[in-house]
N, C-alpha and C positions, 0 to 999 in steps of 0.2 A: 542379439541380432546384429549381423554384419551389414555394413553399408558399403556399396561401391558406386562410383559415379562415372558415367560414360557420356561422352558428347556425340552420340549417334542417334539418329531418328529411327534406326532399324528397330523392329519389334523383337527385342531380345527377351528371353524368359517367357513366362506363361501369361503375363498380363501387362497391360499398359494403363497408366494412370495419368491424370492431369488436373490442374486447377486454373484459376485466372486471377489476375490482379494487375493494377498499375497501368503504365503506359510504356511507350517504346523508348523513352529516354531516361537518363538518371543513372545512379551508381549503386543503389541498394536493393534490399529485398522487395520494397514497395514498387519497384520498377521491373520486376520479373513477372512474366505471364506464363501460364501453363495451358496446354491443350486440355479441353474437357473430354472425359472418357465415359463411356457407358460399358459396364462390365458385368458379365454373369459367367463366372469361372467355377468349374467343378474339378476338384483335384482328387485323384485316387492313386494308391490306397491311402488309408489313414497313416500318418507318419511321414509321408512324402513331403519334400520341401516345395516351396513356391516362391516366385519372384514377381514383384510388381515394379514397373518402370514408369517413372514420372517424366513426361516430356515437357521441357521448358523452353521459353523464348526470352531473350534479354539482349540489350545493346551490346556490341562487341567489347566496350570498355567497362561493362558492369562488374562490380566486385564479386558477383556470384561465380565468375569464371576463375577467380583466384582462391576463394575460400568460402566454405559454408561452416559457420561456427556452431549452429545447432539445427537439427532437423527433428521435429516432433510429428509422429504419425498417429492419428486418432482412429481407434477402432470403435465404430458405432454399434457393433453387434452386441446383443443382449448378454452373451456369455464371454465377451472379449474384454481385455484390459481397457480401461478408460483412455490410456495414452501409452504409446510405446516411444521411448526416448532413444534416439540414436546419437551417441556422443562422438566427439572428435572431429577432425577435419580430414578431407580427402582432396586429392588433386582432381580438378575438373578440366579435361582437355576440351578446348573450343571445337565446336562442330561447324557445319557449313553455314555460311552467311547467305541471307536472302532478304532483299529489300531493306537493308539497314539494320537487320537483327540477326542473331545467331541462335541456332538450335542446340540443345543439349538434352541429356537425360540422367536421371538418378535412379539407380536400381536398388530396391529395398527387399531384403529377404524376409519372407513371412515365416515366423517360427513354426517348426514342425508340429508342435503340440497345439497349434491354433486350429480349432475345428471350424470356425466361422469368422470371417472378417468382412466388415463393411467400411469402406473408406470414402469419406466425403470431405475431409479436411486434413491439410498438412500445415505446419507452421515452420517458418525459416527465420533464422537470424544470420545476417550476412554483413561482413566487414565491420565498419565502425558503428553500426546500428546497435542500440542497447535493447531494442524491443523485438519480440517475435512478431512476424507478420503472418496472418492467417490467409489461406487460399482455399477456395471452394474447388474440390477436386472432381466434381461430377458425381457419378454413382457407380462405384466399382465394388462388386461383391464376390466373395470366395466362400465356397462350402466344400466339405470333404465327403466323399462317398465311402461307405464301409468296405466296398469291394470293387475290383476292376469290372468293367462291362463284359458281358458275355459275347458281345459282338466286337469285331475288330475292323478297322478301316484298311482298305487296300492302298496301293500306291497313288491313287488319284486324290488322296486327301489333301486339301489346301491348307497352308499354314498362314499365309498373308495374302491379302488381295484387296481390290477396290470394292466399293459398294455397288455390286452388280448382281451376279448370280453365283451360287455355290453348287458344286457337284462332287459327289464321292460315292464309292462303292463300299459295301460292308458284307461280312460273312460271319457265321457263328464260329467261335474258336474251337468248338468240339464237333462241328459238322452237323449240328442238330437243326431241325426245322424251326423257322421263326417267321413272323410277319411284322413289319414295321407299320404301325397304325398312323403315326403322326410324328412331326418334327417341330419343336418349339424352342423358344428362348425366353428367359426372364430379364434380358438386358433392356433397361429403359430406353425408349425411343427407337427400338429396332424391331422390325416385323419381318416375318417370312410370308411371302405371297407366291402363288402359283406353285405350290408344293406338289412334286411329282415323285411318287414312290413306285418303282417297277422291279418286280422279281426277274432275275436273269437266270441263265443256265448255270449249272454247277453250284447252286446254293448261294449265289451272289445276289444282292439287292442293290439297285442303283437309286440314289437319292439326289434330287435336284430341286432347288428353290431360288427365287429371287429375293434380294434384300431390299427392304424399305427403311432408309436411314433418315432420322430426324436431324435437322441442322443445329439442334440444341447441343449436339455432341460433335467433337472433331475426330474421335477415334472410338472404335468398338472392339471389345474382346469378348467372345462368347463361346461357350461349350454347347454345341448342338445337343439338345435333349430329345432322345428318341423314345417313343412309346412302343414297347416291343411285346408282342403276344407270342407265348410259347404254350400251345395246347390249352388255351383259356386262362393262363396265368400272365397277366399284364404287368410289366415292370418298366420303370423309366431307367434308361441308360444314357450317360453323358460321355461325350467324346472330347478329345483334346481341343483346347481353345483355338479359335480362328480370329486373327486380328485384321480389322478392316479400317482403311483410311490412311495408312502410312504413305501411300503413293501420292495422295492429294495434300498432305500436310504442309508442304512448302509452297503451295499455290498462293497467289495474291489474295484470293477470296478467303481462304481459311486463315491466313495470317491476320488479315484485317478483322475477321470475326473473333479471333483469340484476343487481340489487343483492345477491341472495342467493348467487350463484355463489361 
């Protein structure tokens, strides 16, 4: 598994991860804090790659910006490896400063042969520290679907946004009739309210709903799960992940929440 490190708060890849630890001062892994994330990501097809991005906060002079000696990623899924070890060191470019801290991110590739992944813990060893420091990374889950969805999203599909409302249009890839019965997510702490599904002309269906986000998490990444009826055959189809919360990440309120957990 390859590791790359980027000091950007942007939602790169398919998923965003985070944990929490320490305080705003100091120079080691115990003084690094991570944003908490809630994730429900569905990847298609089987064999496709996926990337998880850990968003971290640390003082500008912290050793994490110079070198990460070890990174352990724990997969809690029943059929997953107990731990994935990522060896070596990589350059970490400092990101933006805000309120005496600096943001950064670590992108971790999920192996293509991993069918299910549940991330709740990562471990770091930084600088002169001899010990691995554990971080609670929230609740990020990835599963793979055996096939691509029969529906496709049109140009209105959002990739990144705030915790407000979501709207996108879908159509059948083969032009067949369908009915969207419901839209859900399994992301912890995230709810869909005021769901409005409206068939439009030309075989297009418009989907709109409001997001209800729990303050227990700083970021959300979710694949909308559509319950689709085709002539009495009801199947679930999942779409590309939508990331919520990156625009609020650098606010004083969110930074304080990350550091005080």
